[in-house]
LOBA-933835 format. One record per residue (C-alpha): residue number from 0; y, x negated, z negated. Coordinates in steps of 0.02 Angstrom, whole numbers, plus 50000, padded with zeros to 5 digits. Each point is the difference from the previous one (the first is absolute). Example, Ala and Ser with C-alpha at 12.3 -4.5 7.8 and 13.67 -1.06 7.14 Angstrom:
# LOBA-933835
<sedren><k>0</k><y>49775</y><x>49385</x><z>49610</z></sedren>
<sedren><k>1</k><y>50172</y><x>49931</x><z>50033</z></sedren>
END
This chain:
# LOBA-933835
<sedren><k>0</k><y>54884</y><x>46919</x><z>45457</z></sedren>
<sedren><k>1</k><y>50059</y><x>50178</x><z>49995</z></sedren>
<sedren><k>2</k><y>50145</y><x>50056</x><z>49894</z></sedren>
<sedren><k>3</k><y>50099</y><x>49839</x><z>50002</z></sedren>
<sedren><k>4</k><y>50169</y><x>49942</x><z>50063</z></sedren>
<sedren><k>5</k><y>49917</y><x>49919</x><z>50150</z></sedren>
<sedren><k>6</k><y>49959</y><x>50174</x><z>50067</z></sedren>
<sedren><k>7</k><y>50185</y><x>50039</x><z>50018</z></sedren>
<sedren><k>8</k><y>50024</y><x>49854</x><z>50119</z></sedren>
<sedren><k>9</k><y>49873</y><x>50077</x><z>50119</z></sedren>
<sedren><k>10</k><y>50066</y><x>50176</x><z>49974</z></sedren>
<sedren><k>11</k><y>50179</y><x>49954</x><z>50045</z></sedren>
<sedren><k>12</k><y>49941</y><x>49920</x><z>50163</z></sedren>
<sedren><k>13</k><y>49893</y><x>50153</x><z>50039</z></sedren>
<sedren><k>14</k><y>50148</y><x>50115</x><z>49969</z></sedren>
<sedren><k>15</k><y>50107</y><x>49895</x><z>50117</z></sedren>
<sedren><k>16</k><y>49867</y><x>50003</x><z>50136</z></sedren>
<sedren><k>17</k><y>49975</y><x>50188</x><z>49979</z></sedren>
<sedren><k>18</k><y>50188</y><x>50030</x><z>50012</z></sedren>
<sedren><k>19</k><y>50015</y><x>49895</x><z>50157</z></sedren>
<sedren><k>20</k><y>49848</y><x>50088</x><z>50074</z></sedren>
<sedren><k>21</k><y>50081</y><x>50170</x><z>49971</z></sedren>
<sedren><k>22</k><y>50165</y><x>49945</x><z>50078</z></sedren>
<sedren><k>23</k><y>49918</y><x>49923</x><z>50153</z></sedren>
<sedren><k>24</k><y>49888</y><x>50152</x><z>50020</z></sedren>
<sedren><k>25</k><y>50150</y><x>50116</x><z>49993</z></sedren>
<sedren><k>26</k><y>50093</y><x>49894</x><z>50127</z></sedren>
<sedren><k>27</k><y>49850</y><x>50003</x><z>50118</z></sedren>
<sedren><k>28</k><y>49983</y><x>50187</x><z>49977</z></sedren>
<sedren><k>29</k><y>50182</y><x>50028</x><z>50043</z></sedren>
<sedren><k>30</k><y>49984</y><x>49888</x><z>50153</z></sedren>
<sedren><k>31</k><y>49839</y><x>50076</x><z>50068</z></sedren>
<sedren><k>32</k><y>50007</y><x>50186</x><z>49957</z></sedren>
<sedren><k>33</k><y>50145</y><x>50050</x><z>50116</z></sedren>
<sedren><k>34</k><y>49921</y><x>49915</x><z>50150</z></sedren>
<sedren><k>35</k><y>49829</y><x>50069</x><z>49955</z></sedren>
<sedren><k>36</k><y>50071</y><x>50175</x><z>49984</z></sedren>
<sedren><k>37</k><y>50079</y><x>49994</x><z>50172</z></sedren>
<sedren><k>38</k><y>49848</y><x>49918</x><z>50078</z></sedren>
<sedren><k>39</k><y>49881</y><x>50133</x><z>49935</z></sedren>
<sedren><k>40</k><y>50115</y><x>50140</x><z>50058</z></sedren>
<sedren><k>41</k><y>49902</y><x>50126</x><z>49897</z></sedren>
<sedren><k>42</k><y>50079</y><x>50122</x><z>49877</z></sedren>
<sedren><k>43</k><y>49855</y><x>49988</x><z>49877</z></sedren>
<sedren><k>44</k><y>49996</y><x>49811</x><z>50003</z></sedren>
<sedren><k>45</k><y>50188</y><x>49991</x><z>49978</z></sedren>
<sedren><k>46</k><y>49992</y><x>50118</x><z>49852</z></sedren>
<sedren><k>47</k><y>49861</y><x>49896</x><z>49921</z></sedren>
<sedren><k>48</k><y>50098</y><x>49839</x><z>50025</z></sedren>
<sedren><k>49</k><y>50156</y><x>50079</x><z>49926</z></sedren>
<sedren><k>50</k><y>49901</y><x>50058</x><z>49848</z></sedren>
<sedren><k>51</k><y>49930</y><x>49826</x><z>49973</z></sedren>
<sedren><k>52</k><y>50171</y><x>49924</x><z>50025</z></sedren>
<sedren><k>53</k><y>50082</y><x>50118</x><z>49876</z></sedren>
<sedren><k>54</k><y>49867</y><x>49971</x><z>49868</z></sedren>
<sedren><k>55</k><y>50016</y><x>49810</x><z>50008</z></sedren>
<sedren><k>56</k><y>50119</y><x>50002</x><z>49851</z></sedren>
<sedren><k>57</k><y>49849</y><x>50028</x><z>49887</z></sedren>
<sedren><k>58</k><y>49973</y><x>49812</x><z>50007</z></sedren>
<sedren><k>59</k><y>50150</y><x>49983</x><z>49884</z></sedren>
<sedren><k>60</k><y>49906</y><x>50095</x><z>49865</z></sedren>
<sedren><k>61</k><y>49837</y><x>49910</x><z>50042</z></sedren>
<sedren><k>62</k><y>50089</y><x>49835</x><z>49975</z></sedren>
<sedren><k>63</k><y>50061</y><x>50055</x><z>49828</z></sedren>
<sedren><k>64</k><y>49825</y><x>50055</x><z>49951</z></sedren>
<sedren><k>65</k><y>49927</y><x>49835</x><z>50063</z></sedren>
<sedren><k>66</k><y>50130</y><x>49900</x><z>49905</z></sedren>
<sedren><k>67</k><y>49976</y><x>50092</x><z>49835</z></sedren>
<sedren><k>68</k><y>49811</y><x>50002</x><z>50015</z></sedren>
<sedren><k>69</k><y>49989</y><x>49815</x><z>50040</z></sedren>
<sedren><k>70</k><y>50120</y><x>49957</x><z>49859</z></sedren>
<sedren><k>71</k><y>49910</y><x>50101</x><z>49866</z></sedren>
<sedren><k>72</k><y>49823</y><x>49940</x><z>50040</z></sedren>
<sedren><k>73</k><y>50024</y><x>49831</x><z>49913</z></sedren>
<sedren><k>74</k><y>50070</y><x>50089</x><z>49849</z></sedren>
<sedren><k>75</k><y>49847</y><x>50111</x><z>49988</z></sedren>
<sedren><k>76</k><y>49883</y><x>49852</x><z>50022</z></sedren>
<sedren><k>77</k><y>50097</y><x>49903</x><z>49869</z></sedren>
<sedren><k>78</k><y>49933</y><x>50122</x><z>49870</z></sedren>
<sedren><k>79</k><y>49823</y><x>49950</x><z>50048</z></sedren>
<sedren><k>80</k><y>50006</y><x>49811</x><z>49989</z></sedren>
<sedren><k>81</k><y>50008</y><x>49898</x><z>49841</z></sedren>
<sedren><k>82</k><y>50151</y><x>49886</x><z>49990</z></sedren>
<sedren><k>83</k><y>50032</y><x>49855</x><z>49885</z></sedren>
<sedren><k>84</k><y>50178</y><x>49986</x><z>49931</z></sedren>
<sedren><k>85</k><y>50013</y><x>49819</x><z>50057</z></sedren>
<sedren><k>86</k><y>50005</y><x>50061</x><z>50180</z></sedren>
<sedren><k>87</k><y>50171</y><x>50079</x><z>49972</z></sedren>
<sedren><k>88</k><y>50080</y><x>49834</x><z>50047</z></sedren>
<sedren><k>89</k><y>49908</y><x>49995</x><z>50166</z></sedren>
<sedren><k>90</k><y>50053</y><x>50179</x><z>50034</z></sedren>
<sedren><k>91</k><y>50181</y><x>49962</x><z>49957</z></sedren>
<sedren><k>92</k><y>49998</y><x>49856</x><z>50125</z></sedren>
<sedren><k>93</k><y>49923</y><x>50115</x><z>50131</z></sedren>
<sedren><k>94</k><y>50130</y><x>50133</x><z>49959</z></sedren>
<sedren><k>95</k><y>50141</y><x>49876</x><z>50029</z></sedren>
<sedren><k>96</k><y>49925</y><x>49949</x><z>50167</z></sedren>
<sedren><k>97</k><y>49978</y><x>50184</x><z>50044</z></sedren>
<sedren><k>98</k><y>50180</y><x>50039</x><z>49954</z></sedren>
<sedren><k>99</k><y>50055</y><x>49861</x><z>50118</z></sedren>
<sedren><k>100</k><y>49888</y><x>50058</x><z>50145</z></sedren>
<sedren><k>101</k><y>50030</y><x>50188</x><z>49996</z></sedren>
<sedren><k>102</k><y>50184</y><x>49993</x><z>50052</z></sedren>
<sedren><k>103</k><y>49948</y><x>49895</x><z>50149</z></sedren>
<sedren><k>104</k><y>49874</y><x>50133</x><z>50052</z></sedren>
<sedren><k>105</k><y>50132</y><x>50133</x><z>49977</z></sedren>
<sedren><k>106</k><y>50122</y><x>49900</x><z>50107</z></sedren>
<sedren><k>107</k><y>49869</y><x>49980</x><z>50136</z></sedren>
<sedren><k>108</k><y>49985</y><x>50188</x><z>50012</z></sedren>
<sedren><k>109</k><y>50189</y><x>50023</x><z>49991</z></sedren>
<sedren><k>110</k><y>50017</y><x>49880</x><z>50147</z></sedren>
<sedren><k>111</k><y>49867</y><x>50099</x><z>50090</z></sedren>
<sedren><k>112</k><y>50097</y><x>50161</x><z>49969</z></sedren>
<sedren><k>113</k><y>50160</y><x>49922</x><z>50065</z></sedren>
<sedren><k>114</k><y>49923</y><x>49938</x><z>50163</z></sedren>
<sedren><k>115</k><y>50053</y><x>50096</x><z>50154</z></sedren>
<sedren><k>116</k><y>49850</y><x>50112</x><z>50037</z></sedren>
<sedren><k>117</k><y>49972</y><x>50052</x><z>49819</z></sedren>
<sedren><k>118</k><y>50174</y><x>50040</x><z>49934</z></sedren>
<sedren><k>119</k><y>49980</y><x>50179</x><z>50060</z></sedren>
<sedren><k>120</k><y>49860</y><x>50027</x><z>49873</z></sedren>
<sedren><k>121</k><y>50098</y><x>49943</x><z>49847</z></sedren>
<sedren><k>122</k><y>50076</y><x>50124</x><z>49878</z></sedren>
<sedren><k>123</k><y>50159</y><x>50030</x><z>50099</z></sedren>
<sedren><k>124</k><y>49916</y><x>49981</x><z>50168</z></sedren>
<sedren><k>125</k><y>50001</y><x>50117</x><z>50147</z></sedren>
<sedren><k>126</k><y>49816</y><x>49985</x><z>50049</z></sedren>
<sedren><k>127</k><y>49877</y><x>50142</x><z>50014</z></sedren>
<sedren><k>128</k><y>49929</y><x>49945</x><z>49833</z></sedren>
<sedren><k>129</k><y>50098</y><x>49920</x><z>49859</z></sedren>
<sedren><k>130</k><y>49906</y><x>49920</x><z>49857</z></sedren>
<sedren><k>131</k><y>50108</y><x>50035</x><z>49849</z></sedren>
<sedren><k>132</k><y>49867</y><x>49964</x><z>49869</z></sedren>
<sedren><k>133</k><y>49939</y><x>49840</x><z>50081</z></sedren>
<sedren><k>134</k><y>50178</y><x>49936</x><z>50020</z></sedren>
<sedren><k>135</k><y>50035</y><x>50035</x><z>49816</z></sedren>
<sedren><k>136</k><y>49839</y><x>49920</x><z>49940</z></sedren>
<sedren><k>137</k><y>50036</y><x>49839</x><z>50095</z></sedren>
<sedren><k>138</k><y>50181</y><x>50002</x><z>49944</z></sedren>
<sedren><k>139</k><y>49950</y><x>50008</x><z>49817</z></sedren>
<sedren><k>140</k><y>49835</y><x>49906</x><z>50020</z></sedren>
<sedren><k>141</k><y>50043</y><x>49856</x><z>49882</z></sedren>
<sedren><k>142</k><y>50043</y><x>50120</x><z>49858</z></sedren>
<sedren><k>143</k><y>49849</y><x>50112</x><z>50031</z></sedren>
<sedren><k>144</k><y>49881</y><x>49852</x><z>50016</z></sedren>
<sedren><k>145</k><y>50064</y><x>49920</x><z>49840</z></sedren>
<sedren><k>146</k><y>49978</y><x>50166</x><z>49910</z></sedren>
<sedren><k>147</k><y>49818</y><x>50013</x><z>50053</z></sedren>
<sedren><k>148</k><y>49973</y><x>49817</x><z>49954</z></sedren>
<sedren><k>149</k><y>50070</y><x>50023</x><z>49825</z></sedren>
<sedren><k>150</k><y>49893</y><x>50155</x><z>49975</z></sedren>
<sedren><k>151</k><y>49847</y><x>49900</x><z>50056</z></sedren>
<sedren><k>152</k><y>50039</y><x>49861</x><z>49876</z></sedren>
<sedren><k>153</k><y>50024</y><x>50125</x><z>49860</z></sedren>
<sedren><k>154</k><y>49833</y><x>50081</x><z>50041</z></sedren>
<sedren><k>155</k><y>49913</y><x>49832</x><z>50013</z></sedren>
<sedren><k>156</k><y>50059</y><x>49929</x><z>49836</z></sedren>
<sedren><k>157</k><y>50039</y><x>50150</x><z>49888</z></sedren>
<sedren><k>158</k><y>49832</y><x>50087</x><z>50007</z></sedren>
<sedren><k>159</k><y>49887</y><x>49995</x><z>49849</z></sedren>
<sedren><k>160</k><y>49834</y><x>49912</x><z>50010</z></sedren>
<sedren><k>161</k><y>49909</y><x>50146</x><z>49919</z></sedren>
<sedren><k>162</k><y>49910</y><x>49896</x><z>49869</z></sedren>
<sedren><k>163</k><y>50018</y><x>50126</x><z>49860</z></sedren>
<sedren><k>164</k><y>50044</y><x>49966</x><z>49818</z></sedren>
END
């Protein structure tokens, strides 16, 4: 069912996986590119690798776009489905479960940030790429996720049925 609270459970896991994928990819890039640059021993290849390495910070903005897009899709679909007011109790129960799960997901990513190879990519890190937006999103993930959840519930249960007078 699209446009329900259940969608946010899947979205939060996808956001976590995407964030971990970006961090691991950046770590691999930082581990491979220097050796690859010296192994190729070509000025053009080194310049191309440096350009790719410098532009890797765009994944911070891509993550923000992915997070906002994935979080607003259920809200848009909530306009399209009919909802009976009795289901508000089910959604409140799902919201409580969601509020209990989201801080755990946020803590998983915070633990990931604080592990040895990835601390350099956090906001105050010294790595070639620091993910300021992604660090902030995961730091405030419970608040942001609850905000999107409340908006979804408002859209689900406050829309008119369009039956006329």
